N, C-alpha and C positions, 0 to 999 in steps of 0.2 A: 453367431453374431452377438448373443447375450454378453459374453465375456468381453468382447471388444467394446461394447457400449459401456459396460461398467468401468472398464480401465480408462476409456477416453473421457467420459463425463466425469469420473472421479478426479482425474487430472485437471480438467476445467475448474472444478470446485476449488482445487488447491491454488491454481493460478489467480482465479477471481478473489479469493480470500487474501492472498498476498497483496494484491493491488488495492483492496478495499481499505486497508489500514493506512496506507501511505498516500491515499488520494489527495487531490489538491483543488485549486480554484481557477476560475477564468483568468486568462493572462492577456490583457490588452498589449498591443505592441508598444514598446517604449520608443519615443521620438528622440531620445537622447542617444548620442554617439557614444558607445562604451569607451571609445578611445580619448574622450574629453574628460576634463576634471583633473584637478591637481592631486598630488600624492597625499596631502593632508586630508582632503575630502575622502579619498579611498580609505585611508587609516581610520578615520572616524566611523565609516560604515562597517569596517571589519570589527572595530571594537564594539560597536553596538550589537552586532550579530553575535559576537562571543558572549556578551552579557545576556542576550536573549537565549542562547544555547544553554547557559548555566541555569537561568531562571526556569526555563521550561523543564529541564531535567530534574530540578529540585521539586517542581510542582507534583510530579509522580503520577498524575492521572488527568484525563480530560474527557469531555464529551465531544464526539466527532460526527459530522455530517459530510458525506463525500459523494462525488459523482466521477465515474470513470468511463471514457470512451476510447475504444480501440478500433477505429475505422468501422468497417462493416462486420467485424468479427464480434464485438460485444460492446454493450453499454450497460451500466448498472449503477445503482445507488446503494448507499450503506449508511446506517446511523446506529450510534450505541456509545459505550464507554470503553476506554482502554487505560490500563495502568502499566507502569514500567519501573516500579521500585525494585522488584525482585523477579526479573524476567517479564515477558509480556503476558498480561492477563486482561480479560474482558470479554464482552459479548457484543456482537453486532448483528443487526438485521440487514440482510442483503436481498436486493430485488433486481433481477435481470430485466432490463426494460427494452432492449433492442439488440439487433444483430442475429447472426446465425447461432450463437451460443444460447441466446434467449429462446429461440424457436426449439432448439433441442431440449432445453430445460422445461419449457412449457409442455412438451410432449410427455415428459417424464413426471410431470406434476410437481416440479421443483423450481418454478419461476421465482419463488421467494423462499428464503431459508434463514435459519439461525446459525451463526458462527460463534464458537466459543474458543478463546485463546487461553491456553495454559502454558507454563513455562517449558513443559517437555513436549507438548503436541498441540495441534489445533483440531477442533471437532466441527463437523458440518452436519446439520440435520437435513435429511433428504425427504422428498415426497414419497408417498406410498408406492407409486409405480417403479420408482428407482429402487426402493427398498425390496420389492419383490425380486429384483434381479441381483440384489446383494445379500441373499440369504435371509431376508425378512428384517435385516437390521435397518433402523431409521437414523442411525448416526454413523459417520465414517470418521475414523481417527487417523490423522496424519502426523506421525512422529517426525520431528524435524530432521532427525538423523536418517530416516528412511528417504525423505525428499532429497537430502544431499547425496545419497548413494545412487540417485538416478543417472543413467548414462547421459553423457554429452555436457555435463556440467550445469544443466538447467536446474537440476534439483537443488544444488548448492545455492543458486540464486534465490529459489523459492524459500529455502530454509532461512537464508539470511534476511529476506524481505519480511517473512512472517515474524521473526524475532526482532526486527528493526523498524517496526511500524510506529514508532513514537514520533511526535511533532518535532523534537529537536533534531531528528535525522534530516528533516527538511532544511533546517538551518545549516547543518554540517555540509549538505550538498551545495548550498549557495556559497558557503565559505570556500568551496573548492573552485569557484569561479574567479578568474583573474580580473574580470571587469566588473566585479560587484560594486554597486553604487546605490546611493539613496535616490529614489525616484519620486519623492513627493510626500506630502501629507494628504490622507484620504479618510473617508469615514467607512467603517465596516460595521454593518448592522446598528448604525446609530452612535458608534463609539469612535473617538479619533484614533488613528493608527498611522504609522510610518511605513511606507512601502519601500522595499529594496528589491533590485533586480539584478540579473546576471545571466551569462551564458556559460555553461559548463561543457568543455571539450573533454571527452573521455581520455584522450591521449595525454592530457595535461594534468590529470588528477593525480596527486602525489600518494594519497591513501590507497595502498595496494588493494585492499578488499573492495573499496568502493569503485575503484577503476575496473576491477575484475567484473563486479556486478553490472556495470554499465556495458562493458564490451560483450559480456555473454548474452545480454538482451539485444545486441545489434545496435546499440545507441552510440552514435558518433558525437552528436551535440545535443544539449538539452537546455531549454530556457526555463528559468526559475524566478518567480516573483513570490515574495512573502510579505505579510503585513504584521507588524509588531505593535502592540498597544502600549499604553503608559506604564503598564506593570512589567514590561520587557518580555511579555508572553506572545508567542505566535497565535494569531486569531484567524489568519486566512493564508492559503498557500496555492500556487499554481505551478504545474510542471507541464511542459510540452516537449515531446521527443519524437524523433523519426526513428522507429525501431525496425528490426527486420520483418515484423508483421505489419507494418504500416504506422500511421501517425496516432500517437497516444496523447490524450489530454486528460489530466487528473484534477479534480476540484474538490476542496475541502474547507470547512470552517471548524475551528476548534474553540471550545468555550468550557465554562464551568470547571476550570482547573481545580484539582484536589478532590473532585467528586468521588464518593465511595464506589469501588468496582468489585464486582462479584462475577465469578465464572465457575459454575459447578460442573464437575466432571459427569458426563452422562452415565446411565447405568451400564455396566459392563455387558449384561445380557442383551442389550439393545444396540451394541456398538460393534461395527465391523472394522477391521484394521486395513488401511489402504495398502500396506506392504503385503499382507496376505492375499488381498484381492488381486494385486498385480502378479503375485507368484502363482496362486491357485488358478487363475484364469489364463495364464500365459499360453497354455496349450489349446485354449478354446477359441473357435473362430465362428 
């Protein structure tokens, strides 16, 4: 049972950390009919989002606060900094707050953990009880290429998500919506911002990689709301999707763009490799 626990919980850490970076914010239902509005208004919305995408990409880094809820399976919060100038780098503090995953992590002393993102791999610091089952190592390394090699295509989705956790990815997703529209002017944490909304149908997404990511997660449609400030930077985002595992809601605030980002590689002597754990424990039950 020990090997099964290590493999199963290790994969949960990978999934949770992929979601932490792309998390979003509460999404009130829009009263606007997405079929209404003229072509000029739609074109203005698309132009504004493309400007936001470029501005966010150029910023290079940001501070992130996020909440993710996946039905009864898991709820969690995350905060920290991420950078994207040369691959994804950064550090997040993650806390499991509810669901069956949180129960499991609490039993293993890992209800809270630190996640470090580097261009080649992601590292998760685990609790002492989990470390005892992983050869005494308190860090688990997830090489993106190892995740992509997992069976069933889910690994590729995780690898892509972990390397695509930047705020401008949220703007790209909304741009894939055929009904993207300006939904009004609102205040986000005391600052004026413009809200844009849309519904993304996986089958209609022209970006092959994005469409594959959505379909492999079991997503048929996804609602997206984002808030852009006067600097053309994303400050708030919401995604809601019906996935094969149930309803997912992701909530995030982005700020302090350009903040210095540091992510130190953990000591090799205290790091276990997820690929090795999967291989070495495969025959253990």
